[in-house]
N, C-alpha and C positions, 0 to 999 in steps of 0.2 A: 503495500500500499504506499503511494506517495506520504512525504510527512506532512503533517497539517500545520500551517501558516505560524506562527509566534507574535504574541501581542505580550507588552509589556504596560501594566494599570498602573501608575502612581494614587495615590490615596484612595486603594481599594478595598480599606477597611469597610467604610461605610460609603452612605450616602451616592453619589453619581460617578465614581469608579466603582462600586459597589455593583451598582444597575450593569455599568457596561460591561465588567465583567462577567454579570450572568449571561447576556446579551450578548457576547463575543464567544462565551464557550463552546457552543455549537460548533463552530466553525475553527476555532482558534485554539492552539496550545496555550497558557497566560504564566506571566511573570506579576506576579500579585504584590505591591509593594506597599507598607502603610505602618503607623506607629503604633495603632493597638494590635499586639501580639495575638492574643485572645481571638478577635474580631478576625484576624486577619487569616488566621488558621480554622478557623471554623466555618470562612470562605470556603478554603482551598479543601477541605474537606467535602465541601457539596458539590464540588467540580471537576469532573475527570479531565484530566489533564491539566492539570491547575499546582503550579508551587510558588509556597509563599518567597516574597526577596525582597527580606527587612534589613533595607537600606536607609541610614541618616541620610537626607538629599542634602543635607546643606552642609554636610562632611566631605567634601571633594576628591580626597582621598581616599576614601571607604567607597565612595561610587565609583569611582577609576579600579579599583580594585573588584567591584562586581561587575563590572561591565566588559572584565577583560577575554573572560571565555565566552564573550556573545558576539559568534563572527556572522549570525545573520538574523535579522529582526523584520519583521514584516508593519509591525504597528506600535507606535509609542503614543500613549495614552496619557497627557498631564493632566492630572487630576487633583493632585495635594495643592494646599492654599491655606490661606492664616488671615485673618482679618481684625484686627484692631482700629476700632472708631474712635474719634478724639478731632478737636478741630486744630488747626493749625497752631493755633495760641497753645494748645496742649499738649500735642503729642510730641514725645521725646525723642531725641537723636537716636538712640536704643531701640523704640518700636519700629520707626522707620526704617532700619537696621536688617532687625527681623522679617520684618514683611515682604521686603525687597529679597534675603537670603531666602526665601521658600518661595514665593512667585515668581520672581524672575530668576536671578542669579542661578538658583538648582535647576531650575527648567533649561537656562542658557549650557549650562554644565554637560549636563547629563544627553540633550542632545548634542552638544558638538563631541560627546566621547561616544556616541553612538551612530554616529553620522556613516562609518566605515559599512557597517551590518545594516544602514540603513539602504545605503546607496547598493550594497549586494544585493539585497531583494527588493529595489525598487520600491520602498516602502512608505508608511505612512507616518504622517507626527499631528496629531492631534492636539490642542493647546486649548484648555477648558478655561475660556475667558470670565468675562461677567459683564452682565447688564452696566456695570461700574466702569468697563474698559471701553465704553463709549460713551458715556456723560456721567462727569463729576457733580456731587452736590455735598451740603457742609458737613465735614466731618467724618468722608469717607477720604479724607486726601491722600494717604501713603496706599489705603487699600487701591484707589480709583488710578495713582500715578504708576502702581506695580502692575496694575490689567493694561494700562495704556501704552505703557513699554513694553509689554508683553505680546500685543499687537501688532507693535513695529517689529517688535523680533520675527514674529511671525511672517510678517511681510517680503521683512529682507531674507528668510531663510528661503521661502517662498521663490522668489526669482533666482536666487543663487543656486540653489539645488534643484530647478526646473530641466535643465540639462542631462540633470544624474537618474531622472524619474521619481525624485521623493517627492510625494503631497503633502501640501500643509493645510489644515483646518482649524480655523478659528473657530470657539463656538461662545456665543454669548446668550448664556441663560437669564431669564431674570428670576426671581425670587422663588425658591427650591425647597421644598420641606426637607430639611438634614439637620444634621447635629450643628454645619456650621452657621442655618440659618436661625435657629434656635439661641446660638451664643449674640447672633445679630440682636434679634429682637430682643434679647437682655440687656447689653449694651444702647440700645436704644430708647429702654423703659417702655415695651408694649409686650402685647399679646404673641404669641406665636401661634399661629393660625394655619394650619396647614391645608386645610379646604381652600384657600386663598392663593396657595402658592402650585407651583410645579409640581409634579412627583419626580421624583430623581430616573423612573423610570420613561419619563417622558422627554428628558434630555437626553438619554441614552437612546434612544429609538433614533434618533437623526443622527447621533456620534457612529452609529454602527452604519446605519445607512450610508453615511459619507467613506469609510471605510471599508464597505462591500459594494460601492459602484463600481461600476466598469471602468476598462483602462484607459477610454474617451473621455473620460467625465469627472471632473476637480471640482467638488464642491471647497471653494475658499474658504466661506463665512457663512456662519449658519447663525442665526439669531431667533431667540423659543421665549415667549412670555408668557407670561399665565393667560388663558382665554377668561 
């Protein structure tokens, strides 16, 4: 039997990352990254062909070691993220650095290290961005800035790698019923109202559609909003 394609999903222990992993498991073998080791292992146990990839994404040396044996990779889905809400007057430099370390620098470094494997497979890079990557509002400074930068990175990567057959898709979901959204609502001082938000599975579906699109189709940007 031919080998199944391989997908690496970060932030896979919950939320959108976990939903993407479930949706891809029918067709792909999976490397699943996440900080919650227990939740990650439970997901691995559910999905045939899945392996845990418990790497601290902000530790670039650890990431380099973890990708050293990956010679071919069909998909990487960057779903890990961090949000800390504060006004510009109140947000500390450390908060800005934490946000950019995970939301941007971890993505750029992991992608850079994986490029040879992605080129070998004519693979696909999916970056789970945010509505905050399209428009910014008060108290979202560091998060929105990191996501605006992530969009720029995706645009540059797409242009640079087009000749190598690597596709790049930015995904901009609105509010989604995840643990991150619960944290956001706590920081905003509001109620968590999952019935008013997207389901993680509703975000995963177009992501997986982009991954499975035929070779003549390149879905470059996907914007998803709650109906």
